[in-house]
C-alpha positions as CSV (number, residue, x, y, z in Angstrom):
1,M,42.7,-32.8,28.3
2,A,44.8,-31.3,25.5
3,K,45.4,-27.6,25.5
4,V,43.8,-25.6,22.7
5,A,45.7,-23.1,20.6
6,I,44.7,-20.6,17.9
7,V,47.3,-19.5,15.4
8,T,46.1,-16.5,13.4
9,G,47.3,-16.5,9.8
10,G,47.9,-20.2,10.5
11,T,47.4,-21.9,7.2
12,R,50.3,-20.5,5.2
13,G,54.1,-19.8,5.6
14,I,55.3,-19.2,9.1
15,G,51.8,-19.6,10.4
16,E,51.5,-23.1,8.9
17,A,54.8,-24.1,10.4
18,I,53.7,-22.9,13.8
19,S,50.4,-24.7,13.6
20,L,52.2,-28.0,12.8
21,A,54.8,-27.5,15.5
22,L,52.1,-27.0,18.1
23,K,50.1,-30.0,16.8
24,D,53.2,-32.1,17.2
25,M,53.3,-31.2,20.9
26,G,49.9,-32.8,21.4
27,I,48.0,-29.5,21.4
28,T,44.6,-29.1,19.8
29,V,45.3,-26.4,17.1
30,V,42.9,-24.2,15.3
31,A,44.2,-22.1,12.4
32,N,42.6,-18.8,11.6
33,Y,42.8,-17.3,8.1
34,G,41.7,-14.1,6.5
35,G,40.6,-14.7,2.9
36,N,42.2,-17.6,1.0
37,A,39.5,-20.3,1.4
38,A,41.1,-22.6,-1.2
39,K,44.4,-22.6,0.6
40,A,42.7,-23.1,3.9
41,K,40.8,-26.1,2.7
42,E,44.0,-27.6,1.2
43,F,45.7,-27.0,4.5
44,T,43.0,-28.7,6.6
45,D,42.7,-31.6,4.2
46,R,46.5,-32.2,4.4
47,T,47.1,-31.6,8.1
48,G,43.7,-32.3,9.8
49,I,43.9,-28.9,11.5
50,P,40.6,-27.1,11.3
51,A,40.6,-23.6,9.8
52,Y,38.3,-20.8,10.8
53,Q,37.9,-17.6,8.8
54,W,37.6,-14.2,10.4
55,D,39.3,-10.8,10.1
56,V,41.6,-10.3,13.1
57,G,41.4,-6.6,12.6
58,D,37.6,-6.7,13.4
59,H,37.0,-6.8,17.1
60,E,33.6,-8.3,17.0
61,A,34.7,-10.9,14.5
62,C,37.5,-12.0,16.9
63,L,35.1,-12.3,19.8
64,A,32.7,-14.3,17.7
65,G,35.4,-16.5,16.2
66,C,36.9,-17.3,19.5
67,E,33.5,-18.1,21.0
68,A,32.9,-20.6,18.2
69,V,36.3,-22.2,18.8
70,V,35.6,-22.6,22.5
71,K,32.2,-24.2,21.8
72,E,33.8,-26.7,19.4
73,H,37.1,-27.4,21.0
74,G,37.1,-26.0,24.6
75,P,38.8,-23.1,26.4
76,I,41.6,-21.4,24.5
77,D,44.9,-21.7,26.3
78,I,47.4,-20.5,23.6
79,V,47.2,-17.7,21.1
80,V,49.8,-17.0,18.5
81,N,49.2,-13.7,16.8
82,N,50.9,-14.3,13.4
83,A,48.4,-12.7,11.0
84,G,49.7,-9.7,9.2
85,I,49.6,-7.7,5.9
86,T,51.8,-5.3,4.1
87,R,50.9,-2.1,2.2
88,D,54.3,-0.8,1.4
89,G,55.2,2.6,0.1
90,T,57.3,5.7,1.0
91,M,55.6,8.4,3.0
92,Q,54.9,10.5,0.0
93,R,53.1,7.6,-1.7
94,M,51.5,5.9,1.3
95,S,47.8,6.6,1.6
96,C,46.0,7.0,4.9
97,D,44.1,3.9,4.1
98,D,47.4,2.0,3.7
99,W,48.5,3.2,7.1
100,N,45.2,2.5,8.8
101,E,44.8,-1.0,7.4
102,V,48.2,-2.3,8.4
103,I,47.8,-0.9,11.9
104,R,44.3,-2.3,12.1
105,V,45.3,-5.8,11.2
106,N,48.8,-6.2,12.4
107,L,48.6,-4.4,15.7
108,G,44.9,-4.2,16.3
109,G,44.7,-8.0,15.7
110,C,46.9,-8.6,18.7
111,F,44.6,-6.5,20.9
112,N,41.5,-8.1,19.5
113,M,42.7,-11.7,20.0
114,A,44.0,-11.0,23.5
115,K,40.8,-9.3,24.5
116,A,38.9,-12.4,23.4
117,T,41.1,-14.9,25.2
118,Y,43.2,-13.3,27.9
119,P,40.4,-13.1,30.6
120,G,39.8,-16.9,30.4
121,M,43.5,-17.7,30.6
122,K,43.8,-15.5,33.6
123,D,40.8,-17.0,35.3
124,R,42.2,-20.6,34.7
125,G,45.7,-19.6,35.9
126,W,47.5,-20.7,32.7
127,G,48.0,-19.1,29.3
128,R,50.5,-18.4,26.5
129,I,50.3,-15.5,24.1
130,V,53.0,-15.2,21.5
131,N,53.1,-12.2,19.1
132,I,55.0,-12.4,15.9
133,G,56.8,-9.1,15.4
134,S,59.6,-8.5,12.9
135,I,63.2,-7.4,12.4
136,N,61.7,-4.4,10.6
137,G,59.9,-3.4,13.8
138,Q,63.2,-3.4,15.5
139,A,65.4,-1.8,12.9
140,G,62.9,0.0,10.6
141,Q,62.7,-0.5,6.9
142,Y,62.6,2.0,4.0
143,G,59.1,2.2,2.6
144,Q,57.4,0.5,5.5
145,V,56.6,3.2,8.1
146,N,53.2,1.5,8.6
147,Y,54.5,-2.1,8.9
148,A,57.5,-1.1,11.1
149,A,55.3,1.0,13.4
150,A,52.8,-1.8,13.8
151,K,55.5,-4.4,14.5
152,S,57.3,-2.1,16.9
153,G,54.0,-1.6,18.6
154,I,53.6,-5.3,19.0
155,H,56.9,-5.4,20.9
156,G,55.6,-2.8,23.3
157,F,52.2,-4.4,23.6
158,T,54.0,-7.6,24.6
159,K,55.9,-6.1,27.4
160,A,52.9,-4.3,28.9
161,L,50.5,-7.2,28.8
162,A,53.2,-9.5,30.2
163,Q,53.2,-7.4,33.3
164,E,49.5,-7.9,33.7
165,G,49.5,-11.6,33.3
166,A,52.7,-12.7,35.1
167,R,51.1,-13.4,38.5
168,S,48.3,-15.3,36.9
169,G,50.4,-17.8,35.0
170,V,49.9,-16.1,31.6
171,T,53.1,-15.4,29.7
172,V,53.2,-13.0,26.9
173,N,56.2,-13.0,24.5
174,A,57.2,-12.0,21.0
175,I,59.3,-13.4,18.3
176,A,60.9,-11.1,15.8
177,P,61.7,-13.1,12.6
178,G,64.3,-11.9,10.1
179,Y,64.0,-12.8,6.4
180,I,62.4,-16.2,6.2
181,D,62.1,-18.4,3.1
182,T,58.3,-18.0,2.5
183,E,56.2,-17.3,-0.5
184,M,56.3,-13.6,0.3
185,V,60.1,-13.5,0.3
186,A,60.3,-15.8,-2.7
187,A,58.4,-13.1,-4.7
188,V,61.3,-10.6,-4.1
189,P,63.3,-10.1,-7.4
190,P,66.5,-12.2,-7.3
191,P,68.9,-9.3,-7.4
192,V,67.2,-7.7,-4.4
193,L,67.1,-11.0,-2.6
194,E,70.8,-11.5,-3.1
195,K,71.5,-8.2,-1.4
196,I,69.3,-9.1,1.5
197,V,71.0,-12.5,2.0
198,A,74.4,-10.8,1.8
199,K,73.5,-8.8,4.9
200,I,72.6,-11.9,7.0
201,P,75.7,-13.0,8.9
202,V,74.8,-16.7,8.7
203,G,74.6,-16.4,4.9
204,R,71.1,-17.7,4.3
205,L,67.4,-17.1,4.7
206,G,65.7,-18.5,7.8
207,Q,63.2,-21.4,7.6
208,A,59.6,-21.2,8.9
209,S,60.3,-24.2,11.0
210,E,63.0,-22.3,12.9
211,I,60.4,-19.7,13.9
212,A,58.0,-22.4,14.8
213,R,60.4,-24.1,17.2
214,G,60.8,-20.8,19.0
215,V,57.1,-20.4,19.4
216,A,56.7,-24.0,20.5
217,F,59.2,-23.5,23.3
218,L,57.5,-20.3,24.5
219,C,54.2,-22.1,24.6
220,S,55.5,-25.0,26.6
221,D,55.6,-25.5,30.4
222,E,59.4,-25.2,30.1
223,G,58.9,-21.6,29.0
224,A,57.0,-20.5,32.1
225,F,59.8,-18.2,33.4
226,I,60.0,-16.3,30.2
227,T,57.6,-13.4,29.8
228,G,57.8,-9.9,28.3
229,S,60.7,-11.0,26.0
230,T,61.3,-10.6,22.4
231,L,63.2,-13.5,20.8
232,S,65.1,-12.4,17.6
233,I,65.5,-15.1,15.1
234,N,67.2,-13.4,12.2
235,G,70.6,-15.1,11.6
236,G,72.4,-12.2,13.2
237,Q,71.2,-9.6,10.8
238,H,70.0,-7.3,13.6
239,M,71.4,-7.8,17.1
240,Y,69.0,-6.0,19.4
């Protein structure tokens, strides 16, 4: 029987690339999405990957969403926590709501999805959790104290949960992407983007498929001896 994977934020950008890479491995993939139903439908029509809507920052919604996936597709073996949001601003301009919402979704989503799926993985003796962090969680970024804190928290969360799951065949790892050529980065003004690329030693933005290949390896049987690690895929911009 094919393994079952959930990719949160799995219908767009890096998440879409991850969903497709896992599907190519013969895995039954379910993509979660937060709010863009039109994009999710287009994604499903094009790829054949079903998309389920729920807010990963809502604990009860994650429990219910995962339960629905299990009923439809079987036990969940792989979770890729990719969903995330930004609410950028300097400390003086950042509201408490901006802080709370980014922590709730980006970091809380990892806890919520693990809480819904980790016990089953442990009971079955096999599981893969891959959390998508960020170069900005490693190096920090001006105007992103909320995002950087959440992503840095993901890296710590990964190391701690990895210690709990190791003896039960459940690996927990993180990937910290650098600047990737997605819709979000494409919206950056060209002069700013040029400055960003100039700081990347390989001289270009990354591709979503490059992140997806890293995720695919960590989710494979060949990745069984890797747990508690953070794989930096950033073109050498930050060597951590």
